[in-house]
C-alpha positions as CSV (number, residue, x, y, z in Angstrom):
1,M,31.9,112.0,188.4
2,L,30.5,111.0,185.1
3,L,26.7,110.5,185.5
4,F,25.5,110.0,182.0
5,A,26.6,110.1,178.4
6,E,24.6,109.6,175.1
7,G,25.7,109.9,171.5
8,F,22.4,108.6,170.0
9,D,24.4,106.4,167.6
10,G,23.0,103.3,169.2
11,I,19.3,104.3,168.9
12,G,18.5,104.4,165.2
13,P,15.3,105.9,163.7
14,T,12.3,105.6,165.9
15,G,9.2,107.5,166.8
16,T,7.5,105.2,169.2
17,P,6.5,106.6,172.6
18,E,7.5,103.4,174.3
19,Y,11.1,103.6,173.1
20,E,11.4,107.3,174.1
21,A,10.0,106.5,177.5
22,Y,12.5,103.8,178.5
23,L,15.4,105.6,176.8
24,F,15.2,108.7,178.8
25,D,13.3,107.6,181.9
26,Y,10.7,110.2,181.3
27,V,9.2,112.0,178.3
28,A,7.4,115.3,178.5
29,T,4.1,116.0,176.8
30,S,5.2,115.6,173.2
31,Y,7.0,112.4,172.5
32,C,5.4,112.4,169.0
33,A,7.6,115.4,168.2
34,F,10.8,113.3,168.3
35,S,12.6,111.7,165.3
36,T,15.8,110.0,166.2
37,N,18.3,109.5,163.4
38,Y,21.6,107.6,163.5
39,G,24.0,109.8,165.4
40,R,21.7,112.5,166.6
41,L,18.2,113.3,168.1
42,D,15.9,115.7,166.4
43,I,13.5,117.7,168.6
44,G,10.6,119.6,167.1
45,A,8.7,119.1,163.9
46,Q,6.6,122.3,163.4
47,I,3.6,120.6,165.0
48,S,0.9,121.9,167.4
49,T,2.7,120.5,170.5
50,L,5.6,121.7,172.5
51,P,8.4,119.1,172.1
52,S,10.7,118.3,174.9
53,I,12.5,115.3,176.3
54,G,14.1,114.8,179.7
55,K,16.7,112.8,181.7
56,I,16.3,111.9,185.4
57,I,19.7,112.2,187.2
58,S,21.0,111.5,190.6
59,M,23.9,113.9,191.4
60,S,26.0,114.3,194.5
61,G,26.9,117.7,195.9
62,S,25.6,121.0,194.5
63,T,27.7,121.4,191.3
64,L,26.5,120.1,188.0
65,I,28.5,120.1,184.7
66,M,27.1,119.2,181.4
67,G,27.9,119.5,177.7
68,I,25.8,118.9,174.5
69,A,26.2,119.5,170.8
70,I,23.3,121.6,169.4
71,K,22.4,122.6,165.9
72,R,19.6,125.1,165.3
73,V,17.7,124.1,162.2
74,S,15.0,126.7,162.4
75,V,13.3,129.2,164.8
76,V,10.3,131.3,164.1
77,P,9.4,134.1,166.6
78,L,5.8,134.0,168.0
79,S,3.2,136.6,167.2
80,D,3.7,138.4,170.5
81,G,7.4,139.1,169.6
82,H,8.9,136.4,171.9
83,V,10.7,133.3,170.9
84,Y,10.2,131.2,174.1
85,N,12.7,128.6,173.0
86,E,13.8,126.7,176.1
87,Y,16.9,124.8,175.2
88,L,17.6,123.4,178.7
89,T,15.7,123.5,182.0
90,F,17.2,122.2,185.2
91,F,14.6,121.1,187.8
92,S,15.0,120.8,191.5
93,A,13.8,117.2,191.7
94,G,11.9,115.1,189.1
95,A,9.9,116.3,186.1
96,G,7.3,118.9,187.0
97,S,9.2,120.1,190.0
98,T,10.5,123.7,190.4
99,P,12.7,125.0,187.6
100,Q,16.1,126.0,189.0
101,I,17.8,127.3,185.8
102,T,16.6,127.7,182.2
103,V,18.8,128.4,179.2
104,T,16.7,130.1,176.5
105,L,16.8,132.4,173.5
106,D,16.3,136.1,173.9
107,S,13.5,137.9,172.1
108,T,15.5,138.2,168.9
109,G,16.1,134.5,168.7
110,T,19.9,134.9,168.5
111,E,21.4,135.2,171.9
112,L,21.3,132.7,174.7
113,Q,20.2,133.7,178.2
114,I,20.6,132.0,181.5
115,R,17.6,132.6,183.7
116,G,17.0,131.8,187.4
117,G,13.8,129.7,187.4
118,D,11.7,129.3,184.3
119,Y,12.0,130.9,180.7
120,N,10.3,134.1,181.8
121,D,12.0,134.6,185.1
122,T,15.1,136.7,186.1
123,V,17.9,136.9,183.6
124,L,21.2,136.0,185.4
125,A,23.5,136.2,182.3
126,T,23.3,136.8,178.6
127,S,25.8,135.5,176.0
128,A,27.2,137.6,173.2
129,F,27.4,134.5,171.1
130,N,25.3,134.8,168.0
131,Q,23.9,131.4,167.1
132,V,23.8,130.7,163.4
133,V,21.0,128.6,162.1
134,G,22.5,125.5,160.5
135,D,25.8,125.5,162.4
136,W,26.7,122.9,165.1
137,Y,28.2,124.2,168.3
138,Y,29.1,122.7,171.6
139,L,27.5,124.1,174.7
140,E,28.7,123.4,178.2
141,L,27.4,124.6,181.6
142,K,28.6,124.6,185.1
143,I,25.9,125.4,187.8
144,V,26.4,125.6,191.5
145,F,22.9,125.3,193.0
146,N,22.7,127.7,195.9
147,S,20.8,130.8,197.0
148,S,24.2,132.5,196.3
149,G,25.3,130.2,193.5
150,S,26.9,130.6,190.2
151,V,26.5,129.8,186.5
152,E,28.9,129.6,183.7
153,M,28.3,128.8,180.0
154,K,30.9,127.8,177.4
155,I,30.5,127.6,173.6
156,D,33.1,125.6,171.8
157,G,35.4,125.9,174.8
158,S,35.2,129.6,175.4
159,V,33.2,131.2,178.3
160,V,30.4,133.3,176.8
161,A,28.3,134.0,179.9
162,S,28.7,133.8,183.7
163,A,27.3,135.1,186.9
164,T,28.2,134.7,190.6
165,G,26.3,135.4,193.8
166,V,23.0,134.6,192.2
167,N,20.0,132.5,193.2
168,T,20.3,129.2,191.3
169,D,18.3,127.2,193.9
170,I,14.7,128.4,193.4
171,G,13.4,125.1,194.6
172,E,15.6,125.2,197.7
173,T,17.0,121.7,197.3
174,G,20.6,122.6,196.5
175,T,20.6,120.1,193.6
176,C,19.1,119.1,190.3
177,G,17.1,115.9,189.7
178,Y,15.9,116.3,186.1
179,I,17.2,118.0,183.0
180,E,14.8,118.8,180.1
181,L,15.8,119.4,176.5
182,G,13.4,121.0,174.1
183,A,11.6,124.0,172.7
184,N,8.6,125.8,174.1
185,S,7.5,126.6,170.6
186,S,5.9,124.5,167.9
187,Y,8.0,126.2,165.2
188,H,11.5,125.3,166.5
189,L,13.7,122.5,165.4
190,E,17.1,121.5,166.7
191,H,19.4,118.6,166.5
192,I,21.3,117.4,169.6
193,D,24.2,115.0,170.0
194,D,27.1,114.0,172.2
195,W,25.5,114.8,175.6
196,Y,27.4,114.3,178.9
197,I,26.4,115.0,182.5
198,C,28.9,115.2,185.5
199,D,28.9,116.4,189.0
200,A,31.9,117.8,190.9
201,T,32.5,114.8,193.1
202,G,35.0,112.0,192.8
203,S,38.6,111.9,191.4
204,Y,37.7,111.9,187.7
205,N,35.3,113.8,185.4
206,N,34.5,116.4,188.0
207,T,34.9,119.5,185.7
208,Y,34.3,120.4,182.0
209,L,35.1,117.5,179.6
210,G,35.1,119.7,176.5
211,D,33.7,118.9,173.1
212,V,33.3,115.1,173.5
213,W,32.4,112.5,171.0
214,V,30.1,109.8,172.5
215,K,30.6,106.7,170.4
216,V,28.8,103.3,170.4
217,A,30.3,99.9,170.4
218,V,27.9,97.0,169.9
219,P,28.5,93.4,171.0
220,T,30.7,91.4,168.6
221,S,31.5,88.3,170.5
222,D,30.2,86.1,173.3
223,G,31.7,86.5,176.8
224,V,32.6,83.7,179.2
225,D,29.2,83.9,180.9
226,Q,26.4,82.3,178.8
227,D,23.9,81.0,181.2
228,F,20.9,82.7,179.5
229,A,18.8,80.9,176.9
230,Y,18.9,82.3,173.3
231,S,15.7,83.2,171.5
232,T,17.3,81.7,168.4
233,G,20.6,80.5,167.0
234,S,23.9,79.7,168.8
235,D,25.5,83.2,169.3
236,G,24.2,85.2,172.2
237,Y,25.9,88.5,171.2
238,A,24.1,88.4,167.8
239,L,20.8,88.6,169.6
240,V,21.6,91.9,171.4
241,D,23.6,93.8,168.8
242,E,20.9,95.4,166.7
243,I,20.6,99.2,166.0
244,P,17.9,100.1,166.7
245,P,17.2,97.4,169.3
246,A,15.0,94.6,168.0
247,A,12.4,93.0,170.3
248,A,12.4,89.8,168.2
249,D,15.9,88.8,169.3
250,Y,16.8,88.4,172.9
251,V,18.4,86.3,175.6
252,V,16.5,85.0,178.7
253,G,17.7,84.4,182.3
254,D,15.2,82.9,184.8
255,A,17.3,81.8,187.8
256,V,19.2,83.6,190.5
257,G,23.0,83.4,189.8
258,E,22.6,83.1,186.0
259,R,24.9,85.4,184.1
260,F,25.3,86.6,180.5
261,S,28.2,88.6,179.0
262,V,29.5,89.9,175.7
263,G,32.6,91.4,174.2
264,V,32.7,94.5,172.0
265,T,35.1,96.0,169.5
266,A,36.1,99.7,170.1
267,S,37.9,101.6,167.4
268,D,40.9,103.8,168.2
269,D,40.5,107.4,167.1
270,G,43.3,108.8,169.3
271,R,41.0,110.5,171.8
272,S,41.1,110.2,175.6
273,I,38.3,108.0,177.0
274,F,36.5,109.6,180.0
275,G,34.5,106.5,180.8
276,I,32.1,103.9,179.4
277,V,28.3,103.5,179.8
278,V,27.0,100.0,179.6
279,N,23.4,100.0,178.3
280,Q,20.9,97.2,178.3
281,I,17.2,96.8,177.7
282,D,15.4,94.6,180.2
283,L,11.9,93.1,180.5
284,N,10.3,90.8,183.0
285,T,7.5,88.8,181.5
286,D,6.3,87.3,184.8
287,A,4.3,89.0,187.6
288,G,6.3,91.0,190.1
289,T,9.9,92.1,189.6
290,R,13.3,90.4,188.8
291,G,16.4,91.7,190.5
292,F,19.7,92.0,188.6
293,K,23.1,93.7,188.5
294,Q,25.1,94.9,185.5
295,F,28.8,94.2,185.5
296,V,32.1,94.9,183.8
297,N,34.9,92.4,184.0
298,N,38.5,92.7,182.8
299,A,41.3,90.2,183.6
300,A,39.1,88.6,186.3
301,T,38.6,91.9,188.1
302,E,34.9,92.8,188.2
303,V,32.8,95.9,189.1
304,Q,29.1,95.6,189.5
305,S,26.3,98.2,189.5
306,A,23.8,98.7,192.3
307,G,20.9,96.3,192.4
308,K,18.2,97.0,189.8
309,S,14.7,95.6,189.1
310,A,13.1,94.6,185.8
311,N,9.4,94.7,185.4
312,I,6.7,94.2,182.7
313,T,7.6,97.5,181.0
314,P,10.8,97.4,178.9
315,H,13.4,99.9,180.1
316,R,17.0,100.8,179.2
317,R,19.5,100.6,182.1
318,S,22.8,102.4,182.2
319,F,25.9,101.6,184.2
320,V,28.7,104.2,184.1
321,V,32.2,102.9,184.7
322,E,34.9,105.6,184.6
323,R,38.0,103.5,184.9
324,D,39.2,100.0,183.9
325,P,38.4,97.7,186.9
326,D,41.6,95.8,186.5
327,S,44.3,98.5,186.2
328,G,42.4,101.4,187.8
329,G,43.6,103.5,184.9
330,A,41.8,105.3,182.1
331,W,40.0,103.2,179.5
332,T,41.7,102.6,176.2
333,P,40.3,100.8,173.1
334,A,42.5,97.8,173.9
335,L,41.2,97.6,177.5
336,I,37.6,97.9,176.3
337,N,38.2,95.2,173.7
338,S,39.6,92.8,176.4
339,A,36.7,93.5,178.8
340,E,33.4,91.7,179.1
341,F,30.1,93.4,179.8
342,G,27.0,91.6,181.2
343,V,24.2,91.1,183.6
344,E,23.7,88.7,186.6
345,I,20.3,87.8,188.1
346,T,20.2,88.4,191.8
347,S,16.6,87.8,192.8
């Protein structure tokens, strides 16, 4: 099942901690190290902090699959001979919980290692893939979290490291609740792009997806549901289509049952579509919380998210829809262009 996908195309340049916080649900110690550019996220800036950013996830079962495009821009070994560059750390629960698996560089700064636990714990597997500074590559991992679990790593579709019958469940939870990207070094810089996360449940997207391209489609038309008030003008979609998001333009709903929807325009590049992720930024200006659901509607067939709550802190909400709600088949650009995407106030 597809849990998350991000291509960073819809973010735009930003360096504000508030934006990073509601984008990824949690930011590690060094949000000031991030510089988002159109189409990628840059981590690290040769500063005195240790840059990293994380994503809270809710997976089912014990198997996690993820892929991400990575480009090493620079890496400088530390004075003690180590590199200590943590590309990826998988935690047992939330941020700050027990590290289950860490993918890191070896002491030469060239090969990737998979370690059980943190960056200095037991090496489970080492890749023979020599990373070249300045080159993009696509890294995929499949981890079965178990005291006798397994790990497998692919680079550009080829398996480069694997291990079975190893302890991948250091926290003894049999799962992963938080993935952190970053570098445990102030002299490391990398670009990341096209990130997906799946688990092994469900009928779709339950194994490797390959080198994916996560594209953004912004609103281009008003949908049928236009109960919300506009901050200005007469076109609702024009108030929620900015990259990066603009706080000056917005729509407002203040009564249970009110709905707002938009249409988008998706281009056809000939690729298969594994799913869509509907994103919105919400804020409640009143005391307390406001309940809502996100929805996707096509040909009068609608699917809704679980109930969510807005509060006084702006936050980005994501709703993953793997299949077209009307036909039950895979999404196509034509189906995306005929669908509507929106939100309904529920409490």
